[in-house]
C-alpha positions, 0 to 999 in steps of 0.5 A: 515509519518504515526503514529503507531496508523494509521499503526495499523488501516490500518493493521486491515483494510487490514487483510480481503483484498485479494491481487489484484496485483502481482509482477512477474518475470518482477519485478516492471515496469513503467506500473505496477506502473501506474496501482497500482497508479490508483488503489490506487486513487480508493481504497487508500489501497491494497495488493500486492503479490510477486510471488516466481518466482520474481527476487526481494524479498518482502522486497526489493520490499517494499523498492523500492516502498517506495523510488521511489513513494509517496506510503507508505508501511504499512506492509510486511508480508511473500510474501505480501505487504500492500500499502497505498496512499491518494487518489487525489479524495475527493470522494474516501478518505475513509481511509485517513479521518479515519487516520485524525480522529486518528491524531485529537484524539491524539492531 
């Protein structure tokens, strides 16, 4: 679970990012989840755009993703989700290292 300061940091980092995934009329499939998890292992933080023709709205998509995976939904704004997941590969841990520093400063 992320603290408020950690979420604020991730939102700031995601601000300049462009969405690299889309949720379309097929919704959230197993293949879509695999691709997102692979991307999160490399990036840790990404944006997802929910298309207007999608059968699922943005809020429901965020709730489903959070409940059915280890992915944290940092922010839902408009048709865009900001997703975070700590990378399994140490060399790809950029944001998680900074999040750990934020927690240590608090203590």
